DONU-929020 format. One line per 3 residues: their letters; for each residue z, y, x of N, C-alpha, C. Coordinates in steps of 0.05 Angstrom, whole numbers, plus 5000, padded with zeros to 4 digits. Atoms other than C-alpha are relative to their C-alpha. Example, Ala and Ser with C-alpha at 12.3 -4.5 7.8 and 13.67 -1.06 7.14 Angstrom:
// residues 2
as	5000,4976,5018,5156,4910,5246,5000,5024,5018  4999,4976,4984,5143,4979,5273,5014,5022,4985
***
This chain:
// residues 355
xxx	5026,4994,5011,9134,3635,6542,5000,4999,4970  4998,5002,5029,9152,3613,6471,5012,5026,4988  4988,4975,5009,9196,3675,6464,4981,5023,5001
xxx	5020,4978,4997,9139,3720,6487,4982,5000,4976  5019,5002,5023,9093,3694,6432,5013,4997,4973  4985,5003,5025,9148,3690,6380,4992,5020,4978
xxx	5006,4980,5021,9131,3756,6343,4974,4995,4985  5025,5004,5014,9061,3731,6326,4999,4974,4984  5000,5026,5015,9083,3666,6293,4993,5004,4971
xxx	5004,4995,5029,9080,3698,6224,4970,5000,4994  5029,4999,5005,9004,3707,6232,4989,4972,4997  5010,5027,5002,8997,3631,6236,5009,4987,4974
xxx	4992,5011,5025,9031,3620,6169,4980,5007,4978  5019,4996,5022,8987,3611,6108,5014,5005,4974  4987,4993,5025,9004,3643,6042,4994,4978,4979
xxx	5004,5019,5022,9013,3598,5982,4981,5012,4979  5017,4987,5020,8976,3649,5939,4978,5015,5015  5023,4988,4988,8906,3671,5958,4994,5026,4985
xxx	5006,4975,5013,8894,3745,5945,4976,5014,5013  5023,4988,4986,8834,3757,5991,4979,4979,5005  5021,5020,4994,8777,3718,6023,4999,4995,5031
xxx	5000,5009,4972,8759,3686,6090,4991,5023,5019  5008,4977,4983,8724,3749,6117,5023,5019,5004  4977,4983,4998,8785,3790,6102,5021,4988,5019
xxx	4980,5013,4982,8829,3739,6138,4991,5000,5029  5010,4998,4973,8784,3741,6199,5008,5027,5013  4992,4973,4990,8802,3815,6205,5030,5001,5006
xxx	4971,4994,4997,8877,3816,6193,5015,4976,5012  4986,5023,4989,8895,3746,6217,4988,4992,5027  5012,5009,4975,8846,3720,6270,4998,5022,5021
xxx	5004,4978,4980,8829,3787,6302,5026,5011,5009  4974,4989,4992,8900,3813,6301,5014,4980,5019  4988,5021,4983,8924,3747,6331,4988,5001,5028
xxx	5013,4999,4975,8872,3751,6386,5008,5024,5016  4994,4976,4986,8887,3823,6403,5029,5000,5010  4972,5001,4992,8963,3812,6405,5004,4981,5023
xxx	4998,5019,4978,8956,3751,6449,4990,5012,5026  5012,4987,4976,8911,3790,6497,5019,5022,5010  4981,4978,4992,8960,3849,6497,5024,4988,5014
xxx	4976,5012,4988,9018,3803,6513,4994,4989,5027  5008,5011,4974,8980,3769,6569,4997,5022,5021  5003,4977,4982,8961,3836,6600,5027,5012,5007
xxx	4974,4989,4995,9032,3862,6592,5016,4983,5019  4984,5018,4983,9063,3801,6625,4990,5001,5029  5010,4998,4973,9016,3808,6685,5004,5028,5011
xxx	4999,4972,4991,9021,3884,6688,5029,5008,5007  4973,4990,4996,9096,3894,6683,5019,4979,5011  4983,5021,4988,9124,3827,6705,4986,4984,5021
xxx	5015,5013,4979,9072,3808,6756,4994,5019,5023  5009,4983,4978,9034,3840,6813,4972,5010,4994  5027,4992,5009,8976,3880,6783,4983,5013,5021
xxx	5016,4986,4980,8955,3916,6847,5013,4996,5028  4991,5003,4972,8959,3905,6923,4982,5018,5016  5016,4981,4984,8937,3961,6970,5007,4997,5029
xxx	4997,5003,4971,8927,3958,7045,4992,5026,5014  5005,4976,4984,8933,4019,7090,5021,5001,5022  4981,4998,4978,8964,4028,7158,5014,5027,5000
xxx	4984,4975,4998,9020,4079,7165,5015,5007,4974  4987,4995,5026,9043,4077,7092,5013,4974,4991  4988,5025,5011,9094,4026,7065,4985,4989,4977
xxx	5016,5013,5021,9060,3976,7020,5009,5006,4972  4990,4995,5027,9105,3987,6960,4994,5028,4991  5007,4972,5006,9094,4062,6963,4971,5003,4993
xxx	5029,4998,5005,9019,4055,6968,4992,4987,4974  5006,5013,5025,9017,4005,6911,5008,5017,4976  4991,4984,5022,9058,4050,6866,4983,5025,4996
xxx	5016,4975,5001,9019,4113,6884,4972,4994,4988  5028,5006,5009,8950,4081,6873,5000,4990,4971  4999,5009,5028,8972,4049,6808,5003,5024,4981
xxx	4994,4977,5017,8997,4115,6780,4976,5020,5000  5021,4979,4998,8942,4161,6805,4971,4989,4999  5026,5014,5004,8885,4110,6797,4986,4995,5027
xxx	5018,5006,4977,8836,4079,6846,4972,5008,4993  5027,4992,5006,8762,4092,6851,4980,4982,5015  5021,5014,4987,8696,4061,6869,4976,5019,5004
xxx	5024,4984,4995,8629,4088,6894,4976,4987,4986  5022,5013,5015,8573,4074,6843,4976,4993,5017  5025,5006,4985,8518,4076,6896,5003,4974,5016
xxx	4995,5025,4985,8551,4016,6930,5006,4976,4981  4994,5021,5019,8558,3974,6866,4984,4974,5007  5016,5023,4993,8503,3928,6892,5006,4989,5027
xxx	4993,5009,4974,8537,3917,6958,5007,4971,5000  4995,5028,4997,8544,3846,6984,5025,4995,5016  4975,5007,4985,8611,3817,7005,4992,4986,5026
xxx	5005,5013,4975,8611,3798,7078,4980,5013,5018  5019,4985,4984,8559,3847,7101,5012,5026,5008  4989,4974,4992,8573,3921,7105,5023,5009,4982
xxx	4981,4988,5019,8615,3932,7043,5010,4979,4981  4993,5013,5024,8652,3905,6984,4984,5014,4978  5014,4985,5022,8616,3921,6918,5016,5024,4991
xxx	4986,4975,5009,8634,3993,6903,5018,5012,5021  4982,4990,4980,8673,4003,6967,4986,5002,5027  5011,4995,4974,8648,4034,7032,5007,5028,5009
xxx	4996,4973,4991,8647,4097,7073,4986,5019,4982  5013,4981,5019,8632,4159,7032,5005,5028,5009  4997,4972,4994,8623,4234,7037,5012,5013,4975
xxx	4986,4988,5023,8672,4271,6992,4984,5023,4987  5015,4977,5011,8624,4330,6984,4975,4991,4985  5026,5007,5012,8561,4292,6964,5000,4974,4983
xxx	5001,5025,5014,8577,4222,6940,5015,5001,4973  4988,5002,5027,8594,4207,6867,5023,4980,5001  4976,5018,5001,8663,4176,6856,5007,4994,4971
xxx	4992,5008,5027,8683,4137,6795,5029,4990,5001  4972,5008,5001,8758,4134,6780,5005,4980,4978  4994,5021,5019,8789,4076,6744,5030,5003,4992
xxx	4972,4996,5010,8851,4094,6703,5006,4983,4975  4996,5014,5026,8840,4051,6641,5020,4977,5002  4984,5025,4999,8879,3990,6667,5029,5005,4994
xxx	4972,4994,5007,8945,4026,6656,5004,4999,4970  4998,4997,5029,8929,4031,6582,4990,4977,4984  5013,5022,5014,8895,3966,6565,5019,4986,4980
xxx	4981,5014,5017,8956,3931,6537,5008,5016,4975  4993,4983,5023,8973,3990,6492,4976,5003,4981  5024,4997,5016,8901,3999,6469,4996,4975,4983
xxx	5003,5025,5015,8897,3925,6448,5021,4998,4978  4979,5001,5020,8963,3930,6412,4994,5018,4976  5006,4982,5021,8944,3991,6372,4975,4992,4985
xxx	5024,5010,5014,8876,3961,6356,5009,4978,4980  4990,5020,5018,8913,3902,6326,5012,5012,4975  4988,4987,5023,8952,3949,6282,4979,5011,4981
xxx	5022,4989,5017,8888,3982,6257,4986,4978,4985  5013,5023,5014,8858,3914,6240,5018,4990,4978  4982,5009,5021,8920,3898,6199,5003,5020,4978
xxx	4995,4978,5020,8921,3965,6162,4987,4994,4973  5012,5005,5026,8871,3946,6107,5015,4978,4985  4985,5021,5013,8911,3882,6093,5027,5011,4989
xxx	4975,4988,5009,8976,3922,6089,4995,5018,4975  5007,4983,5022,8942,3972,6042,4995,4983,4975  5007,5017,5022,8915,3916,5998,5025,4987,4988
xxx	4976,5012,5010,8983,3883,5993,5016,5020,4983  4986,4979,5016,9013,3949,5969,4986,5003,4973  5015,4996,5025,8958,3958,5917,5001,4975,4982
xxx	5000,5025,5015,8958,3885,5896,5027,4996,4986  4973,4999,5011,9033,3889,5885,5009,4973,4988  4991,5026,5009,9041,3814,5874,4989,4991,4973
xxx	5011,5007,5027,8997,3811,5811,4992,4971,4999  5010,5028,5001,8965,3744,5829,5023,4981,5001  4976,5018,4999,9032,3713,5847,5014,4999,4973
xxx	4987,4999,5027,9060,3735,5780,4984,4984,4980  5017,5015,5019,9000,3705,5743,5003,4970,5005  4999,5028,4993,9006,3639,5780,5027,4988,4994
xxx	4972,5009,5004,9082,3632,5778,5004,4970,5009  4998,5027,4988,9081,3569,5823,4982,4980,4987  5018,5019,5013,9025,3539,5782,4984,4984,5021
xxx	5015,5013,4979,8989,3522,5847,5016,4976,5012  4984,5021,4989,9047,3476,5865,5008,4979,4978  4991,5017,5022,9059,3444,5797,4979,4978,4995
xxx	5017,5022,5006,9031,3378,5774,4988,5002,4971  5009,4997,5028,9026,3393,5699,4997,5029,4993  5005,4973,5009,8996,3456,5670,5018,5005,4976
xxx	4980,4993,5021,9055,3484,5629,4986,5014,4977  5013,4987,5022,9029,3501,5559,5009,5029,4995  4990,4973,5003,9073,3563,5556,4988,5018,5021
xxx	5012,4984,4979,9047,3587,5622,4970,5005,4994  5028,4996,5007,8976,3575,5600,4996,5020,4978  5001,4980,5022,8988,3615,5537,5004,5028,5011
xxx	4995,4974,4988,9015,3672,5579,4975,5010,5014  5025,4992,4986,8952,3672,5622,4978,5009,4980  5021,4994,5020,8907,3672,5561,5006,5027,4987
xxx	4993,4974,5012,8945,3730,5529,4996,5023,5019  5004,4979,4980,8942,3768,5594,4971,5009,5001  5028,4993,4998,8866,3765,5598,4990,5013,4974
xxx	5008,4989,5025,8859,3781,5524,5009,5029,4997  4989,4974,5003,8905,3841,5525,4990,5020,5022  5009,4983,4978,8879,3868,5592,4970,5000,5004
xxx	5029,5001,4998,8805,3858,5578,4989,5029,5005  5012,4975,4992,8765,3915,5611,5019,5020,5011  4980,4982,4989,8828,3944,5641,5007,4994,5030
xxx	4992,5009,4974,8826,3912,5710,4979,5008,5022  5020,4991,4981,8768,3948,5744,5012,5013,5025  4987,4986,4978,8815,3990,5786,5011,4981,5021
xxx	4990,5021,4982,8846,3927,5815,4978,4990,5018  5022,5010,4985,8778,3901,5837,4989,5022,5019  5010,4979,4983,8755,3969,5863,5017,5004,5025
xxx	4982,4998,4977,8816,3973,5908,4995,4979,5021  5006,5021,4981,8800,3906,5939,4973,5005,5014  5026,4994,4988,8727,3925,5949,5002,5023,5021
xxx	4995,4977,4982,8751,3990,5982,5012,4989,5026  4988,5011,4976,8794,3950,6031,4980,4984,5016  5022,5014,4986,8734,3906,6048,4983,5020,5015
xxx	5016,4979,4987,8695,3969,6063,5015,5012,5024  4983,4989,4978,8753,3995,6106,4999,4980,5024  5003,5020,4978,8749,3930,6146,4975,5004,5016
xxx	5026,4995,4987,8676,3944,6161,5002,5026,5016  4998,4975,4985,8690,4016,6180,5018,4998,5024  4981,5003,4978,8748,3995,6224,4987,4986,5024
xxx	5012,5015,4978,8709,3944,6265,4979,5017,5014  5020,4983,4987,8653,3994,6277,5013,5022,5016  4986,4979,4985,8702,4048,6297,5014,4989,5025
xxx	4987,5012,4977,8739,4000,6343,4980,4994,5022  5020,5005,4979,8675,3981,6379,4992,5027,5013  5006,4974,4989,8659,4055,6387,5022,5010,5019
xxx	4977,4991,4985,8729,4069,6412,5002,4986,5027  4998,5014,4974,8729,4014,6465,4977,5009,5019  5022,4990,4983,8661,4038,6489,5007,5027,5012
xxx	4991,4974,4990,8690,4108,6496,5022,4996,5021  4977,5005,4982,8753,4081,6529,4991,4990,5027  5011,5011,4976,8712,4043,6580,4976,5015,5011
xxx	5020,4982,4989,8666,4102,6593,4971,4991,4996  5027,5008,5007,8605,4074,6558,4990,4973,5010  5008,5026,4988,8605,4007,6593,5001,4977,4980
xxx	4995,5023,5018,8626,3964,6534,4976,4995,4981  5021,5002,5020,8565,3977,6489,4982,4976,5005  5019,5021,4993,8520,3928,6526,5013,4979,5018
xxx	4985,5016,4981,8574,3890,6564,4993,4970,4998  5006,5028,5004,8564,3821,6534,4971,4993,5005  5028,5005,4995,8489,3826,6534,4993,5001,5030
xxx	5005,4999,4971,8489,3847,6607,5010,4976,5015  4990,5024,4988,8532,3788,6624,4981,4976,4997  5019,5022,5005,8483,3740,6592,4974,5004,5017
xxx	5024,4994,4983,8425,3775,6628,5006,4994,5029  4993,5004,4972,8462,3772,6694,5000,4970,5007  4999,5029,4995,8472,3696,6687,4972,4988,5003
xxx	5027,5010,4997,8397,3688,6682,4986,5009,5025  5012,4989,4975,8384,3726,6747,5008,4983,5024  4993,5015,4975,8382,3693,6815,5024,5013,5013
xxx	4976,4990,4988,8448,3699,6852,4996,5022,5021  5004,4980,4979,8418,3738,6910,4990,5027,4989  5009,4975,5012,8388,3790,6862,5019,5010,4978
xxx	4982,4994,5022,8447,3793,6816,5019,5023,5005  4980,4979,4999,8489,3855,6802,5023,4992,4981  4977,5010,5017,8558,3834,6777,5008,5022,4981
xxx	4993,4980,5020,8566,3872,6712,5030,5002,4996  4971,5000,5004,8638,3851,6705,5015,5015,5022  4988,4986,4978,8655,3876,6774,4996,5030,4999
xxx	5005,4972,5003,8623,3943,6759,5019,5013,4979  4983,4990,5022,8664,3951,6696,5030,4996,5007  4972,5006,4993,8728,3918,6722,5000,4991,5030
xxx	5002,5007,4972,8725,3922,6798,5026,4986,5010  4978,5014,4988,8769,3874,6837,5010,5014,5025  4993,4986,4976,8768,3914,6901,4992,5030,4997
xxx	5005,4972,5004,8773,3990,6899,5012,5016,5024  4990,4982,4979,8789,4050,6944,5023,5017,4989  4979,4982,5008,8850,4094,6943,5007,5018,5024
xxx	4994,4981,4979,8864,4157,6984,5027,5012,4997  4973,4990,5000,8935,4177,7002,5002,5024,5019  4996,4977,4983,8952,4246,7028,5030,5006,5004
xxx	4973,4992,4995,9017,4266,7061,5001,5021,5023  4997,4980,4978,9043,4321,7108,5008,4986,5026  4994,5010,4973,9043,4305,7182,5024,5015,5012
xxx	4978,4987,4987,9096,4325,7232,4998,5030,5004  5003,4971,4996,9066,4393,7242,4993,5015,4974  5005,4987,5025,9054,4407,7169,4972,4997,4990
xxx	5028,5004,5009,8980,4389,7167,4999,4975,4982  5003,5022,5019,8956,4342,7112,4984,4977,5014  5013,5024,4989,8938,4272,7136,4989,4983,4977
xxx	5012,5016,5020,8891,4229,7096,4999,4970,5009  4999,5029,4995,8900,4153,7092,4981,4987,4980  5020,5014,5017,8841,4112,7066,5009,4971,4997
xxx	4991,5027,5005,8864,4048,7033,4981,4984,4983  5015,5018,5017,8833,3988,7000,5020,4985,4982  4982,5012,5019,8865,3960,6937,4986,4976,4986
xxx	5009,5024,5014,8858,3892,6904,5014,5000,4972  4990,4999,5027,8866,3890,6828,4997,4973,4987  5002,5027,5012,8880,3818,6807,5001,5001,4969
xxx	4999,4997,5029,8894,3844,6736,4972,5001,4988  5027,4997,5011,8820,3859,6728,4986,4974,4997  5011,5027,5005,8804,3785,6734,5005,4991,4972
xxx	4994,5006,5028,8838,3777,6667,4987,5020,4981  5012,4980,5018,8812,3843,6638,4970,4994,4995  5029,5004,5004,8739,3825,6650,4994,4977,4981
xxx	5003,5023,5018,8747,3758,6614,5007,5008,4971  4991,4992,5026,8785,3789,6556,4979,5017,4986  5019,4982,5013,8735,3844,6542,4972,4987,4996
xxx	5025,5016,5005,8676,3796,6550,5002,4985,4974  4995,5015,5025,8706,3753,6495,5001,5019,4976  4998,4980,5022,8722,3815,6452,4973,5011,4993
xxx	5027,4990,5006,8650,3839,6458,4987,4981,4980  5013,5020,5018,8623,3775,6426,5015,4998,4974  4985,5003,5025,8680,3770,6376,4996,5024,4982
xxx	5003,4976,5016,8674,3842,6352,4972,5001,4987  5027,5000,5011,8599,3835,6343,4998,4979,4978  5000,5021,5021,8610,3770,6304,5014,5011,4975
xxx	4985,4989,5023,8662,3805,6259,4984,5022,4986  5016,4978,5011,8617,3866,6250,4977,4989,4983  5023,5011,5014,8557,3824,6229,5008,4987,4974
xxx	4991,5013,5025,8595,3781,6178,5012,5020,4981  4989,4979,5018,8629,3844,6151,4977,5015,4986  5023,4988,5013,8561,3876,6138,4989,4981,4979
xxx	5010,5020,5019,8537,3812,6105,5019,4998,4975  4981,5001,5022,8601,3811,6063,4997,5024,4981  5005,4977,5017,8588,3882,6038,4975,4997,4984
xxx	5025,5005,5015,8517,3862,6019,5006,4980,4978  4993,5020,5019,8545,3801,5984,5017,5012,4977  4983,4988,5020,8597,3843,5948,4983,5019,4982
xxx	5017,4983,5016,8544,3893,5925,4984,4984,4980  5015,5018,5018,8502,3836,5896,5017,4990,4977  4981,5009,5022,8563,3811,5858,5004,5021,4980
xxx	4994,4978,5019,8576,3879,5828,4976,5005,4982  5024,4993,5016,8504,3890,5804,4987,4976,4986  5014,5024,5010,8485,3818,5787,5020,4982,4985
xxx	4983,5018,5016,8523,3783,5729,4994,4971,5004  5008,5028,4997,8483,3719,5741,5014,4988,5024  4987,5010,4976,8513,3713,5811,5030,4995,4994
xxx	4972,5003,5007,8583,3723,5783,5004,4974,4984  4999,5024,5016,8570,3667,5733,4997,4975,5018  5004,5022,4982,8545,3621,5788,5025,4994,5017
xxx	4975,5004,4984,8609,3632,5829,5021,4987,4983  4980,5013,5017,8653,3614,5770,4992,4971,4994  5009,5028,5005,8611,3552,5756,5007,4982,5024
xxx	4994,5016,4977,8624,3529,5827,5029,4991,5001  4972,5007,5001,8698,3525,5810,5008,4979,4980  4994,5021,5020,8692,3474,5754,4976,4983,4995
xxx	5023,5018,5005,8647,3420,5726,4982,5011,4978  5020,4990,5018,8587,3426,5681,5009,5002,4971  4990,4999,5028,8627,3416,5617,5010,5028,4993
xxx	4989,4973,5006,8654,3487,5624,4979,5022,5004  5020,4980,4993,8589,3522,5642,4992,5018,4976  5007,4985,5024,8573,3543,5570,5022,5020,4994
xxx	4977,4982,5005,8643,3572,5561,5001,5022,5021  4999,4979,4979,8639,3608,5628,4978,5021,4995  5021,4980,5006,8574,3641,5607,5009,5019,4979
xxx	4990,4983,5021,8608,3667,5545,5021,5019,5011  4979,4983,4988,8667,3693,5586,4988,5022,5017  5013,4981,4982,8622,3726,5637,4987,5023,4985
xxx	5012,4979,5017,8587,3765,5582,5021,5020,4990  4978,4982,5009,8654,3793,5559,5013,5015,5023  4985,4989,4978,8683,3806,5627,4985,5024,5013
xxx	5010,4980,4982,8674,3870,5666,5006,4991,5028  4997,5009,4972,8675,3867,5742,5029,4995,5007  4971,5003,4994,8751,3875,5744,5011,4974,4988
xxx	4991,5025,5014,8763,3819,5693,4990,4976,5015  5012,5023,4986,8715,3773,5730,5015,4996,5027  4988,5003,4974,8748,3788,5797,5027,4987,4998
xxx	4974,5012,5003,8818,3772,5774,4998,4970,4992  5004,5028,5009,8793,3709,5739,4991,4982,5023  5010,5015,4977,8756,3687,5801,5022,4996,5021
xxx	4977,5004,4982,8817,3699,5845,5019,4980,4990  4982,5020,5012,8858,3658,5797,4989,4972,5004  5012,5026,4996,8808,3601,5804,5005,4989,5028
xxx	4995,5010,4972,8823,3598,5879,5028,4989,5003  4971,5007,4997,8897,3586,5866,5009,4977,4981  4992,5022,5017,8896,3531,5813,4980,4978,5003
xxx	5018,5023,4997,8865,3462,5809,4976,5003,4982  5023,4999,5018,8795,3453,5779,5005,4990,4972  4994,5010,5027,8824,3413,5722,5015,5021,4984
xxx	4986,4979,5015,8873,3468,5703,4982,5024,4994  5018,4978,5005,8819,3520,5711,4981,4994,4977  5018,5008,5022,8773,3481,5664,5014,5003,4974
xxx	4985,4997,5025,8828,3478,5611,5004,5029,4993  4996,4972,5004,8841,3552,5620,4974,5013,4989  5025,4990,5009,8767,3568,5611,4995,4993,4971
xxx	5005,5009,5028,8762,3527,5547,5018,5014,4981  4981,4988,5019,8825,3555,5515,4996,5031,4998  5005,4971,5001,8809,3627,5535,4975,5006,4984
xxx	5024,4996,5016,8739,3621,5505,5006,4997,4971  4993,5004,5029,8768,3594,5440,5016,5024,4990  4984,4977,5008,8818,3652,5439,4983,5024,4995
xxx	5018,4977,5005,8763,3704,5446,4983,4996,4974  5016,5006,5025,8722,3669,5391,5017,5005,4975  4983,4995,5022,8782,3670,5345,5005,5029,4995
xxx	4995,4971,5003,8794,3743,5359,4975,5014,4989  5025,4988,5010,8720,3759,5346,4995,4994,4970  5005,5008,5027,8721,3722,5280,5020,5012,4980
x	4980,4988,5018,8782,3759,5253,4989,5025,4988
***
C-alpha cells in the first residue's frame, strides 16, 4: 500500500520558500492530492479487485463479467423507485425493448482516468506559475528564512534590488494574478465536465443527497443508487445450435459503485468549497489592485506599529508589482528582519529623493 501511494508523497512536502498563498495551495496541493488518492483507490479496485459480478444461466461467469464490463450495463429509469424485496431491485425489472427507456452506464470504466487527468489540470496553473516565477523569490531570500542573523550584505542587496527595479515588477504580479484566475476557471470547468461525464447527474448531486437524508426512509429515492447503481441489467446475445440468436438476460452487481458514490459525493462538496473561496479570492485580489489602503493594511500586519509610518511612505512609492514582491518577501522572513528592511529601504528612498 505504501508503494501505491508513493508517487504522491511530494505533494505532502512543504516548500521552504512561499511563492503563492493558501487558496492557490488548496488547488494544486490539497485538490490534486485528493484526486490522485481517489484515482488510485478506484484503480486498485478496478484492475486488481473484482469490479463486477454478473449472474446468468447458460453463460460462464467470467465471460459474462468481461462482456458486461466492456459493453456496459443498463438500468430502467422508470424502476428507479423500486423497493428491494418486492417486485424489483431499484432500476432493474422486466422491460419492453420497444417502449421502455434504457439508461446505459459506461462511465465506470473511465472514472480512474478522469480523476487522474483532473488532478493534472488542477496542477497546471501551479506549473505555469513556477515557470514564470523562475525562482525570483528564492534568489531574493537566499536562505534568509533559515538564518538567525540578517546579513548586512544580503540586506543591502535586497534594498538595491527594490530601488533599481522600482515600477518594473508589474508583469511579475500580473502573471500571478492570471494564475489565480486560471484556478477559478479550472474549477468551474471541472465541475461542468464532471456533470457532463455523469450525464447531468452531478450538478445537484450533493444537494439531493442532503435532501434525501431528510426524507422518510419509506418515501426515499436513493439518489446515489440512481447515479451509481449497485445492481444493473446486462443482455448477452449468442448464436444457438441452429444459427438463431439467443438472448440471455443477466443481473450484474457493481461493488465498485459503492466506492464511486462516496467519492463523488465528497468531490461535490469539495469542488463547491474550492469554487466559492476562489471567487472570494478573485474579489479580494481585485480590491487589493484598486485599493492602496488595503495594500498598506496587509503590510502593516507583517510588522509592529513602529514601522507603520515607513510602510505608508513605501506604499505611496510602490506600484502593484513592487508591493506584491515586497509582500511575498514578508511571508518568507521574520517580522524583525522585515522591520529592519522596511526602515533601511525607506531611508534609502529618502536619500535618493534628496540627491
